[in-house]
Biopython code that builds the backbone (N, CA, C, O; Angstrom):
import numpy as np
from Bio.PDB.StructureBuilder import StructureBuilder

atoms = [
    (1, "MET", "N", (0.577, -1.404, 0.036)),
    (1, "MET", "CA", (-0.008, 0.129, -0.061)),
    (1, "MET", "C", (1.046, 1.308, 0.134)),
    (1, "MET", "O", (1.947, 1.409, 0.967)),
    (2, "ARG", "N", (0.715, 2.035, -0.732)),
    (2, "ARG", "CA", (1.469, 3.169, -0.951)),
    (2, "ARG", "C", (1.106, 4.192, 0.193)),
    (2, "ARG", "O", (0.022, 3.898, 0.697)),
    (3, "THR", "N", (1.574, 5.082, 0.638)),
    (3, "THR", "CA", (1.168, 6.412, 1.584)),
    (3, "THR", "C", (1.861, 7.500, 1.124)),
    (3, "THR", "O", (3.087, 7.602, 1.167)),
    (4, "VAL", "N", (0.914, 8.518, 0.576)),
    (4, "VAL", "CA", (1.142, 9.772, 0.538)),
    (4, "VAL", "C", (0.447, 10.964, 1.637)),
    (4, "VAL", "O", (-0.468, 10.759, 2.435)),
    (5, "ALA", "N", (1.032, 11.979, 1.447)),
    (5, "ALA", "CA", (0.752, 13.294, 2.419)),
    (5, "ALA", "C", (-0.296, 13.680, 1.603)),
    (5, "ALA", "O", (-0.510, 13.164, 0.506)),
    (6, "VAL", "N", (-1.169, 14.845, 2.243)),
    (6, "VAL", "CA", (-2.248, 15.475, 1.881)),
    (6, "VAL", "C", (-1.651, 15.979, 0.514)),
    (6, "VAL", "O", (-1.909, 15.703, -0.658)),
    (7, "VAL", "N", (-0.725, 16.853, 1.140)),
    (7, "VAL", "CA", (-0.526, 17.917, -0.034)),
    (7, "VAL", "C", (-0.046, 17.379, -1.352)),
    (7, "VAL", "O", (-0.380, 17.995, -2.364)),
    (8, "GLU", "N", (0.854, 16.079, -1.479)),
    (8, "GLU", "CA", (0.954, 15.484, -2.306)),
    (8, "GLU", "C", (-0.420, 14.539, -3.163)),
    (8, "GLU", "O", (-0.670, 14.643, -4.364)),
    (9, "ALA", "N", (-1.042, 13.791, -2.337)),
    (9, "ALA", "CA", (-2.462, 13.894, -2.822)),
    (9, "ALA", "C", (-3.371, 14.754, -3.594)),
    (9, "ALA", "O", (-4.225, 14.397, -4.405)),
    (10, "LYS", "N", (-3.037, 16.021, -3.192)),
    (10, "LYS", "CA", (-4.065, 17.127, -3.989)),
    (10, "LYS", "C", (-3.192, 17.721, -5.280)),
    (10, "LYS", "O", (-3.612, 18.633, -5.992)),
    (11, "SER", "N", (-2.089, 17.149, -5.438)),
    (11, "SER", "CA", (-0.958, 17.227, -6.268)),
    (11, "SER", "C", (-0.981, 16.569, -7.563)),
    (11, "SER", "O", (-0.630, 17.070, -8.631)),
    (12, "GLN", "N", (-1.522, 15.150, -7.322)),
    (12, "GLN", "CA", (-1.157, 13.994, -7.618)),
    (12, "GLN", "C", (-2.625, 13.196, -7.459)),
    (12, "GLN", "O", (-2.758, 12.033, -7.081)),
    (13, "PHE", "N", (-3.426, 13.894, -7.749)),
    (13, "PHE", "CA", (-4.820, 13.009, -7.504)),
    (13, "PHE", "C", (-5.425, 12.374, -8.919)),
    (13, "PHE", "O", (-6.251, 11.462, -8.902)),
    (14, "SER", "N", (-5.081, 12.772, -9.745)),
    (14, "SER", "CA", (-5.357, 11.899, -11.118)),
    (14, "SER", "C", (-4.497, 10.379, -11.200)),
    (14, "SER", "O", (-5.021, 9.318, -11.540)),
    (15, "ALA", "N", (-2.904, 10.577, -10.759)),
    (15, "ALA", "CA", (-2.381, 9.646, -10.862)),
    (15, "ALA", "C", (-2.707, 8.793, -9.462)),
    (15, "ALA", "O", (-2.269, 7.656, -9.637)),
    (16, "LEU", "N", (-3.148, 8.883, -8.498)),
    (16, "LEU", "CA", (-3.403, 8.326, -7.380)),
    (16, "LEU", "C", (-4.750, 7.464, -7.774)),
    (16, "LEU", "O", (-4.811, 6.251, -7.574)),
    (17, "LEU", "N", (-5.763, 8.183, -8.322)),
    (17, "LEU", "CA", (-6.687, 7.545, -8.999)),
    (17, "LEU", "C", (-6.320, 6.013, -9.999)),
    (17, "LEU", "O", (-6.642, 4.833, -9.861)),
    (18, "ALA", "N", (-5.345, 6.903, -11.205)),
    (18, "ALA", "CA", (-5.188, 5.584, -12.050)),
    (18, "ALA", "C", (-4.504, 4.352, -11.228)),
    (18, "ALA", "O", (-4.714, 3.175, -11.521)),
    (19, "ALA", "N", (-3.821, 4.694, -10.365)),
    (19, "ALA", "CA", (-2.899, 3.697, -9.334)),
    (19, "ALA", "C", (-4.250, 2.616, -8.700)),
    (19, "ALA", "O", (-4.291, 1.387, -8.757)),
    (20, "VAL", "N", (-5.151, 3.451, -8.178)),
    (20, "VAL", "CA", (-6.299, 2.733, -7.552)),
    (20, "VAL", "C", (-6.886, 1.815, -8.231)),
    (20, "VAL", "O", (-7.020, 0.614, -8.000)),
    (21, "GLU", "N", (-7.349, 2.684, -9.380)),
    (21, "GLU", "CA", (-7.936, 1.957, -10.659)),
    (21, "GLU", "C", (-7.763, 0.346, -11.113)),
    (21, "GLU", "O", (-8.548, -0.552, -11.419)),
    (22, "SER", "N", (-6.035, 0.499, -10.964)),
    (22, "SER", "CA", (-5.429, -0.728, -11.380)),
    (22, "SER", "C", (-5.383, -1.772, -10.094)),
    (22, "SER", "O", (-4.890, -2.896, -10.187)),
    (23, "GLY", "N", (-5.796, -1.395, -9.237)),
    (23, "GLY", "CA", (-5.794, -2.341, -7.745)),
    (23, "GLY", "C", (-4.844, -1.829, -6.793)),
    (23, "GLY", "O", (-4.714, -2.774, -6.015)),
    (24, "GLU", "N", (-4.237, -1.062, -6.462)),
    (24, "GLU", "CA", (-3.680, -0.430, -5.372)),
    (24, "GLU", "C", (-4.263, 0.279, -4.537)),
    (24, "GLU", "O", (-5.208, 0.963, -4.931)),
    (25, "GLU", "N", (-3.918, 0.315, -3.326)),
    (25, "GLU", "CA", (-4.395, 0.785, -2.222)),
    (25, "GLU", "C", (-3.557, 1.565, -1.739)),
    (25, "GLU", "O", (-2.466, 1.135, -1.365)),
    (26, "VAL", "N", (-3.926, 3.027, -1.632)),
    (26, "VAL", "CA", (-3.529, 4.343, -1.312)),
    (26, "VAL", "C", (-4.047, 4.802, 0.091)),
    (26, "VAL", "O", (-5.248, 4.930, 0.329)),
    (27, "ALA", "N", (-2.881, 5.084, 1.164)),
    (27, "ALA", "CA", (-3.313, 5.619, 2.673)),
    (27, "ALA", "C", (-2.998, 7.290, 2.191)),
    (27, "ALA", "O", (-2.161, 7.628, 1.354)),
    (28, "ILE", "N", (-3.917, 8.210, 2.972)),
    (28, "ILE", "CA", (-3.597, 9.638, 2.646)),
    (28, "ILE", "C", (-3.048, 10.218, 4.043)),
    (28, "ILE", "O", (-3.910, 10.126, 4.917)),
    (29, "THR", "N", (-2.055, 10.689, 4.406)),
    (29, "THR", "CA", (-1.922, 11.182, 5.589)),
    (29, "THR", "C", (-1.690, 12.633, 5.729)),
    (29, "THR", "O", (-1.388, 13.455, 4.865)),
    (30, "ARG", "N", (-1.931, 12.807, 7.230)),
    (30, "ARG", "CA", (-1.941, 14.287, 7.709)),
    (30, "ARG", "C", (-1.202, 14.189, 8.921)),
    (30, "ARG", "O", (-1.578, 13.490, 9.862)),
    (31, "ARG", "N", (0.183, 15.097, 8.925)),
    (31, "ARG", "CA", (0.979, 15.050, 9.829)),
    (31, "ARG", "C", (1.565, 13.695, 10.200)),
    (31, "ARG", "O", (1.888, 13.567, 11.381)),
    (32, "GLY", "N", (1.769, 12.584, 9.317)),
    (32, "GLY", "CA", (2.400, 11.325, 9.632)),
    (32, "GLY", "C", (1.112, 10.246, 10.088)),
    (32, "GLY", "O", (1.256, 9.023, 10.090)),
    (33, "ARG", "N", (0.023, 10.847, 10.414)),
    (33, "ARG", "CA", (-1.489, 9.815, 10.583)),
    (33, "ARG", "C", (-2.228, 9.575, 9.254)),
    (33, "ARG", "O", (-2.273, 10.402, 8.343)),
    (34, "VAL", "N", (-2.826, 8.312, 9.235)),
    (34, "VAL", "CA", (-3.593, 7.969, 7.880)),
    (34, "VAL", "C", (-4.980, 8.779, 8.955)),
    (34, "VAL", "O", (-5.358, 8.710, 10.124)),
    (35, "ILE", "N", (-5.468, 9.714, 7.367)),
    (35, "ILE", "CA", (-6.674, 9.974, 7.762)),
    (35, "ILE", "C", (-7.977, 9.814, 6.509)),
    (35, "ILE", "O", (-9.061, 10.375, 6.347)),
    (36, "ALA", "N", (-7.311, 8.875, 5.855)),
    (36, "ALA", "CA", (-8.108, 8.323, 4.542)),
    (36, "ALA", "C", (-7.596, 7.154, 3.697)),
    (36, "ALA", "O", (-6.376, 7.015, 3.788)),
    (37, "ARG", "N", (-7.966, 6.633, 3.220)),
    (37, "ARG", "CA", (-7.907, 5.571, 1.901)),
    (37, "ARG", "C", (-8.345, 5.264, 1.089)),
    (37, "ARG", "O", (-9.522, 4.917, 1.189)),
    (38, "LEU", "N", (-7.631, 5.192, -0.315)),
    (38, "LEU", "CA", (-8.184, 4.890, -1.443)),
    (38, "LEU", "C", (-8.078, 3.598, -1.804)),
    (38, "LEU", "O", (-7.024, 3.071, -2.159)),
    (39, "VAL", "N", (-9.568, 2.840, -1.698)),
    (39, "VAL", "CA", (-9.751, 1.851, -2.305)),
    (39, "VAL", "C", (-10.016, 1.505, -3.826)),
    (39, "VAL", "O", (-10.353, 2.482, -4.494)),
    (40, "PRO", "N", (-9.931, 0.345, -4.477)),
    (40, "PRO", "CA", (-10.751, 0.070, -5.625)),
    (40, "PRO", "C", (-11.902, -0.093, -5.020)),
    (40, "PRO", "O", (-11.959, -0.284, -3.806)),
    (41, "ASP", "N", (-13.249, -0.024, -6.003)),
    (41, "ASP", "CA", (-14.196, -0.216, -5.998)),
    (41, "ASP", "C", (-14.469, -1.748, -6.335)),
    (41, "ASP", "O", (-14.032, -2.115, -7.426)),
    (42, "THR", "N", (-15.106, -2.664, -5.585)),
    (42, "THR", "CA", (-15.719, -3.657, -6.432)),
    (42, "THR", "C", (-17.434, -3.745, -6.100)),
    (42, "THR", "O", (-18.112, -3.319, -5.165)),
    (43, "ALA", "N", (-17.765, -4.518, -7.356)),
    (43, "ALA", "CA", (-18.911, -4.697, -7.350)),
    (43, "ALA", "C", (-19.600, -5.823, -5.848)),
    (43, "ALA", "O", (-19.180, -6.915, -5.468)),
    (44, "ARG", "N", (-20.585, -5.109, -5.394)),
    (44, "ARG", "CA", (-21.076, -5.970, -4.612)),
    (44, "ARG", "C", (-22.684, -6.390, -4.708)),
    (44, "ARG", "O", (-23.193, -5.272, -4.630)),
    (45, "SER", "N", (-23.457, -7.043, -4.794)),
    (45, "SER", "CA", (-24.761, -7.650, -4.714)),
    (45, "SER", "C", (-25.651, -6.590, -3.234)),
    (45, "SER", "O", (-25.126, -5.846, -2.405)),
    (46, "ALA", "N", (-26.740, -6.867, -3.379)),
    (46, "ALA", "CA", (-27.363, -6.327, -2.091)),
    (46, "ALA", "C", (-27.381, -7.700, -0.999)),
    (46, "ALA", "O", (-27.434, -7.423, 0.199)),
    (47, "ALA", "N", (-27.338, -9.149, -1.395)),
    (47, "ALA", "CA", (-27.367, -9.950, -1.018)),
    (47, "ALA", "C", (-26.015, -10.475, -0.077)),
    (47, "ALA", "O", (-25.955, -11.202, 0.914)),
    (48, "ASP", "N", (-24.858, -9.678, -0.956)),
    (48, "ASP", "CA", (-23.150, -9.722, -0.106)),
    (48, "ASP", "C", (-23.382, -8.713, 0.915)),
    (48, "ASP", "O", (-22.975, -9.114, 2.005)),
    (49, "VAL", "N", (-23.857, -7.626, 0.954)),
    (49, "VAL", "CA", (-24.022, -6.483, 1.966)),
    (49, "VAL", "C", (-24.973, -6.868, 3.281)),
    (49, "VAL", "O", (-24.680, -6.698, 4.464)),
    (50, "PHE", "N", (-26.174, -7.427, 2.742)),
    (50, "PHE", "CA", (-26.757, -7.832, 4.026)),
    (50, "PHE", "C", (-26.801, -9.503, 4.751)),
    (50, "PHE", "O", (-27.597, -10.037, 5.522)),
    (51, "LYS", "N", (-25.504, -9.995, 4.060)),
    (51, "LYS", "CA", (-25.362, -11.639, 4.466)),
    (51, "LYS", "C", (-24.814, -11.524, 5.906)),
    (51, "LYS", "O", (-25.086, -12.509, 6.594)),
    (52, "ALA", "N", (-24.028, -10.448, 6.591)),
    (52, "ALA", "CA", (-24.383, -11.054, 7.805)),
    (52, "ALA", "C", (-25.251, -10.591, 8.519)),
    (52, "ALA", "O", (-25.427, -11.155, 9.599)),
    (53, "CYS", "N", (-26.041, -9.485, 8.196)),
    (53, "CYS", "CA", (-27.451, -9.414, 9.154)),
    (53, "CYS", "C", (-28.490, -10.468, 8.880)),
    (53, "CYS", "O", (-29.476, -10.665, 9.591)),
    (54, "TRP", "N", (-28.133, -11.232, 7.609)),
    (54, "TRP", "CA", (-29.450, -12.380, 7.769)),
    (54, "TRP", "C", (-28.650, -13.720, 8.758)),
    (54, "TRP", "O", (-29.292, -14.421, 9.540)),
    (55, "GLN", "N", (-26.989, -13.880, 8.487)),
    (55, "GLN", "CA", (-26.774, -14.933, 9.181)),
    (55, "GLN", "C", (-26.899, -14.476, 10.683)),
    (55, "GLN", "O", (-26.915, -15.371, 11.528)),
    (56, "GLU", "N", (-26.964, -13.541, 10.976)),
    (56, "GLU", "CA", (-26.532, -13.310, 12.609)),
    (56, "GLU", "C", (-28.499, -12.860, 13.186)),
    (56, "GLU", "O", (-28.840, -12.771, 14.365)),
    (57, "GLY", "N", (-29.334, -12.682, 12.115)),
    (57, "GLY", "CA", (-30.772, -12.668, 12.140)),
    (57, "GLY", "C", (-30.896, -11.282, 12.847)),
    (57, "GLY", "O", (-31.649, -11.191, 13.818)),
    (58, "GLY", "N", (-30.200, -10.209, 12.411)),
    (58, "GLY", "CA", (-30.106, -8.775, 12.735)),
    (58, "GLY", "C", (-31.009, -8.261, 11.769)),
    (58, "GLY", "O", (-30.967, -7.051, 11.544)),
    (59, "LEU", "N", (-31.923, -9.067, 11.082)),
    (59, "LEU", "CA", (-33.066, -7.975, 10.317)),
    (59, "LEU", "C", (-34.387, -8.342, 10.213)),
    (59, "LEU", "O", (-34.544, -9.337, 9.505)),
    (60, "ASP", "N", (-35.438, -7.851, 10.703)),
    (60, "ASP", "CA", (-36.566, -7.702, 10.690)),
    (60, "ASP", "C", (-37.441, -8.312, 9.517)),
    (60, "ASP", "O", (-38.518, -7.723, 9.604)),
    (61, "LEU", "N", (-37.490, -9.073, 8.622)),
    (61, "LEU", "CA", (-38.030, -8.809, 7.517)),
    (61, "LEU", "C", (-39.590, -9.305, 7.098)),
    (61, "LEU", "O", (-40.027, -9.799, 6.058)),
    (62, "GLU", "N", (-40.206, -8.962, 8.329)),
    (62, "GLU", "CA", (-41.779, -9.506, 8.006)),
    (62, "GLU", "C", (-42.065, -8.179, 7.347)),
    (62, "GLU", "O", (-41.494, -7.089, 7.306)),
    (63, "ALA", "N", (-43.443, -8.823, 6.723)),
    (63, "ALA", "CA", (-43.962, -7.593, 5.570)),
    (63, "ALA", "C", (-44.991, -6.961, 6.850)),
    (63, "ALA", "O", (-45.445, -7.637, 7.773)),
    (64, "PRO", "N", (-45.200, -5.591, 6.645)),
    (64, "PRO", "CA", (-46.213, -4.966, 7.329)),
    (64, "PRO", "C", (-47.869, -5.520, 6.843)),
    (64, "PRO", "O", (-48.190, -5.922, 5.725)),
    (65, "PRO", "N", (-48.644, -5.406, 7.914)),
    (65, "PRO", "CA", (-50.351, -5.840, 7.381)),
    (65, "PRO", "C", (-50.761, -4.990, 6.499)),
    (65, "PRO", "O", (-50.761, -3.769, 6.658)),
    (66, "ASP", "N", (-51.119, -5.561, 5.553)),
    (66, "ASP", "CA", (-52.169, -4.719, 4.332)),
    (66, "ASP", "C", (-53.292, -3.656, 5.067)),
    (66, "ASP", "O", (-54.157, -3.749, 5.938)),
    (67, "ALA", "N", (-52.730, -2.565, 4.153)),
    (67, "ALA", "CA", (-53.872, -1.382, 4.914)),
    (67, "ALA", "C", (-54.975, -1.411, 3.958)),
    (67, "ALA", "O", (-54.796, -1.924, 2.854)),
    (68, "PRO", "N", (-56.067, -0.921, 4.275)),
    (68, "PRO", "CA", (-57.090, -0.561, 2.812)),
    (68, "PRO", "C", (-56.483, 0.408, 2.093)),
    (68, "PRO", "O", (-55.586, 1.128, 2.533)),
    (69, "ALA", "N", (-57.015, 0.462, 0.816)),
    (69, "ALA", "CA", (-57.348, 1.477, -0.042)),
    (69, "ALA", "C", (-57.500, 2.820, 0.232)),
    (69, "ALA", "O", (-58.576, 3.153, 0.730)),
    (70, "GLU", "N", (-56.463, 3.874, -0.031)),
    (70, "GLU", "CA", (-56.570, 5.269, 0.296)),
    (70, "GLU", "C", (-57.692, 6.027, -0.761)),
    (70, "GLU", "O", (-57.629, 5.474, -1.859)),
    (71, "PRO", "N", (-58.613, 7.039, -0.738)),
    (71, "PRO", "CA", (-59.101, 7.477, -1.863)),
    (71, "PRO", "C", (-58.160, 8.395, -2.550)),
    (71, "PRO", "O", (-57.308, 8.995, -1.895)),
    (72, "VAL", "N", (-58.251, 8.517, -3.660)),
    (72, "VAL", "CA", (-57.201, 9.688, -4.536)),
    (72, "VAL", "C", (-58.050, 10.870, -4.668)),
    (72, "VAL", "O", (-59.171, 10.595, -5.095)),
    (73, "ALA", "N", (-57.837, 12.127, -4.420)),
    (73, "ALA", "CA", (-58.576, 13.167, -4.884)),
    (73, "ALA", "C", (-58.820, 13.213, -6.341)),
    (73, "ALA", "O", (-57.839, 12.809, -6.964)),
    (74, "GLY", "N", (-59.886, 13.603, -7.138)),
    (74, "GLY", "CA", (-60.064, 14.120, -8.448)),
    (74, "GLY", "C", (-60.329, 12.816, -9.480)),
    (74, "GLY", "O", (-60.630, 12.882, -10.672)),
    (75, "TRP", "N", (-60.172, 11.888, -8.850)),
    (75, "TRP", "CA", (-60.685, 10.136, -9.082)),
    (75, "TRP", "C", (-61.859, 10.106, -8.933)),
    (75, "TRP", "O", (-62.348, 10.034, -7.806)),
    (76, "ASP", "N", (-62.441, 10.143, -9.810)),
    (76, "ASP", "CA", (-64.188, 9.238, -9.360)),
    (76, "ASP", "C", (-64.518, 8.555, -10.175)),
    (76, "ASP", "O", (-65.568, 7.921, -10.063)),
]
sb = StructureBuilder()
sb.init_structure("model")
sb.init_model(0)
sb.init_chain("A")
sb.init_seg("    ")
for serial, (resi, resn, name, xyz) in enumerate(atoms, 1):
    if name == "N":
        sb.init_residue(resn, " ", resi, " ")
    sb.init_atom(name, np.array(xyz, "f"), 0.0, 1.0, " ", f" {name:<3s}", serial, name[0])
structure = sb.get_structure()
């Protein structure tokens, strides 16, 4: 992983994005401390995102009860 200071990141942002696009991770530092990371984007499905919640039972996926239809003004 490459580490760059904020000043360098600002002046070389396009080059850093190209590096990230090719798979590299970049840590951005301020005063020697990492404040952000640029990482390649990975496609994830909704199933991937919520998989941990479903496995742990953390989501209540029960459908609400049906409600009667509401009248719409102007439709007679």
